[in-house]
C-alpha positions in Angstrom: 53.7 182.2 114.2 55.9 180.1 112.0 54.6 178.2 109.0 55.9 174.7 108.2 58.2 175.0 105.2 56.3 172.4 103.3 59.4 170.5 102.1 59.0 168.3 99.1 58.9 164.7 100.6 60.8 163.5 97.5 64.5 164.1 97.9 65.5 162.7 94.5 63.8 161.5 91.3 65.6 159.1 89.0 63.1 158.5 86.2 60.2 156.6 87.6 62.1 156.0 90.8 61.5 158.4 93.7 63.7 158.6 96.8 61.8 160.0 99.7 63.5 162.0 102.5 61.9 159.7 105.1 63.5 156.6 103.5 66.8 158.4 103.4 66.5 159.1 107.1 66.4 155.3 107.7 69.6 154.9 105.7 71.2 157.8 107.7 70.0 156.1 110.9 71.6 152.8 110.0 74.7 154.4 108.8 75.2 156.4 112.0 74.6 153.3 114.1 77.3 151.5 112.2 79.7 154.3 112.6 79.3 154.7 116.4 78.9 151.0 117.0 82.2 150.3 115.2 83.9 152.9 117.2 82.5 151.5 120.4 83.5 147.9 119.4 87.1 149.2 119.0 87.2 150.3 122.7 89.2 148.1 125.1 86.4 146.1 126.8 84.7 145.1 123.6 87.9 144.7 121.5 89.3 142.4 124.1 86.0 140.4 123.9 86.5 139.8 120.2 84.2 142.5 118.8 85.2 143.8 115.4 83.7 145.5 112.3 82.5 142.2 110.9 80.6 141.5 114.1 79.0 145.0 113.9 78.0 144.4 110.3 76.3 141.2 111.2 74.6 142.8 114.2 73.4 145.7 112.0 71.8 143.1 109.6 69.9 141.6 112.5 68.9 145.0 113.8 67.6 146.2 110.4 65.4 143.1 110.2 64.2 143.7 113.8 63.4 147.4 113.1 61.4 146.7 109.9 59.5 143.6 111.1 59.0 144.8 114.6 58.1 148.3 113.7 55.4 147.2 111.2 53.9 144.5 113.5 54.0 147.0 116.4 51.9 149.5 114.4 49.5 146.8 113.4 49.0 145.4 116.9 49.3 148.5 119.0 47.5 151.1 116.8 45.1 149.5 114.3 44.5 145.9 115.2 40.8 145.9 114.2 41.6 147.4 110.8 44.3 145.0 109.9 42.3 142.0 111.2 39.7 143.0 108.7 42.3 143.7 106.0 45.2 141.3 106.6 46.5 141.8 103.1 47.5 145.4 104.0 49.9 144.3 106.8 52.7 144.0 104.3 51.9 147.3 102.6 54.6 149.2 104.4 54.8 151.8 101.6 51.4 153.1 102.8 53.1 154.2 106.1 52.7 152.9 109.6 55.7 152.0 111.8 55.8 152.1 115.6 59.0 152.7 117.6 57.9 150.5 120.4 57.3 147.6 118.0 60.6 148.3 116.4 62.3 148.2 119.8 60.7 144.8 120.6 61.9 143.6 117.2 65.4 144.8 117.9 65.4 143.1 121.3 64.4 139.8 119.7 67.1 140.3 117.0 69.8 140.9 119.7 68.7 137.8 121.6 69.0 135.7 118.4 72.4 137.3 117.6 73.7 136.8 121.1 72.7 133.2 121.1 74.2 132.5 117.7 77.5 134.3 118.6 77.6 132.8 122.2 77.5 136.2 123.8 75.2 137.4 126.6 72.2 139.6 125.8 73.3 142.2 128.2 76.7 142.6 126.5 75.1 143.0 123.1 72.5 145.4 124.5 75.1 147.6 126.3 77.1 147.9 123.1 74.0 148.8 121.0 72.2 151.2 123.3 74.4 154.4 123.1 74.4 154.1 119.3 70.7 154.2 118.8 69.5 157.7 119.7 71.2 159.4 116.7 69.2 157.2 114.5 66.0 158.2 116.3 67.0 161.8 115.8 67.2 161.2 112.0 63.8 159.6 112.1 62.3 162.6 113.8 63.8 164.9 111.2 62.1 162.8 108.6 58.8 163.3 110.4 59.3 167.0 110.4 60.3 167.2 106.7 57.1 165.3 105.9 55.1 167.6 108.2 53.6 164.6 110.0 53.1 163.7 113.6 52.6 167.4 114.5 52.0 168.7 118.0 49.0 169.8 119.9 47.6 173.3 119.6 50.0 175.9 121.2 49.7 179.4 122.6 50.1 181.8 119.6 52.6 183.8 121.7 55.0 180.8 121.8 57.9 182.0 119.6 58.3 178.7 117.8 54.6 177.8 117.5 54.1 176.5 114.0 51.2 176.0 111.6 51.2 172.6 109.9 48.9 172.9 106.8 48.8 169.0 106.7 46.8 169.2 109.9 43.9 170.7 108.0 43.8 173.9 110.2 45.7 177.2 110.6 46.0 176.8 114.3 49.6 177.2 115.8 51.0 173.9 117.1 54.0 172.6 119.0 56.7 171.3 116.6 56.7 168.1 118.6 58.9 166.3 116.1 61.7 168.7 117.0 61.1 168.2 120.7 61.5 164.5 120.2 64.6 165.1 118.0 66.1 167.0 120.8 65.0 164.8 123.8 65.0 161.3 122.4 67.8 162.0 120.0 70.5 164.5 120.9 70.0 164.6 124.7 69.7 160.9 125.2 72.7 160.3 122.8 74.9 162.7 124.9 73.8 161.0 128.1 74.5 157.5 127.0 77.8 158.5 125.4 78.9 160.0 128.7 77.7 157.2 130.8 78.8 154.4 128.5 82.4 155.5 128.1 83.5 153.9 131.4 83.1 150.3 132.6 79.7 149.7 134.1 77.9 146.6 135.4 76.5 144.6 132.6 73.1 145.8 131.6 73.3 149.2 133.1 73.9 151.1 129.8 71.0 149.4 128.2 68.8 150.0 131.3 69.6 153.7 131.1 68.5 153.8 127.5 65.2 152.2 128.3 64.5 154.6 131.2 65.9 157.6 129.3 63.9 157.0 126.2 60.8 156.2 128.2 61.0 159.4 130.1 61.9 161.6 127.1 59.1 160.1 124.9 56.6 160.3 127.8 57.4 164.0 128.2 57.3 164.8 124.4 54.0 163.0 124.0 52.4 165.7 126.2 53.0 168.1 123.3 52.2 165.7 120.4 48.8 165.5 118.9 47.4 162.0 119.7 46.5 159.8 116.7 43.1 160.9 115.4 41.8 157.3 115.3 42.8 156.7 119.0 42.7 160.0 120.8 43.7 160.1 124.4 43.2 156.9 126.4 42.8 156.2 130.1 44.1 158.9 132.5 44.3 161.2 129.5 47.5 159.5 128.3 48.3 158.8 124.6 49.1 155.3 123.3 52.7 156.4 123.1 52.8 157.3 126.8 51.2 154.0 127.8 53.7 152.1 125.8 56.5 154.0 127.6 55.5 152.8 131.0 56.6 149.2 130.4 59.9 150.6 129.1 60.4 152.5 132.3 59.6 149.5 134.4 61.8 147.2 132.4 64.7 149.7 132.5 64.4 150.0 136.3 64.4 146.3 136.8 67.4 145.9 134.4 69.2 148.6 136.3 68.6 146.9 139.7 69.6 143.4 138.5 72.7 144.8 136.9 74.2 145.2 140.4 74.5 141.4 140.5 76.8 141.4 137.4 80.5 142.0 137.6 81.6 145.3 136.1 83.5 145.3 132.8 87.2 145.3 133.1 
């Protein structure tokens, strides 16, 4: 069995200021988004529609706000509503941890809607540009989870070559390194799929629809190996909260895929 390396969560100390690896992963995620979105905006369909680096910088600002506000509120509402109802002052205490991807996604969707309205663009156009640039950021986030030794997997067969003991779990049982599963599925694989599909003109909304369905399927599968939150456990049908939250994503992605047929392809 492997043992989690027990990385120091602090990447850099500058006097009283400590820079944590997980925080750095957020910066890496936003930086990678900007890099790939700027490249995508330079491609013919988007460049002809007036997209440029300034537009990407503005979009990134909206997206960052959506990730932070949506991610925090999603955790509060989806995972611990009773606790935060009793302790509303802790809602803003983001330094104590607690961010939810599905909440962050909803926050980004709202941010893209606002951006599209202010810039007089369609939501589908903005979403299609953004979608292929997101998975690398998700991969960075999962690396941050692994470095912290958090969100570990369920107990695995000791014969599994990559079964790993996470001391933070409070036991010496071998577990699935589910953070790395999510890194590979939700990050690298989904990124490659969307880069391949999004390089050619598609009906408006199809690229974003593929992201919703791809992430929903990848996360649903990875959750089968991830230890459910101790304060929630498995819910109805033995599904985790993460799996239940993926189902609306899959449905929304399928609906967006079907309705995209009615939109003229990019030229």
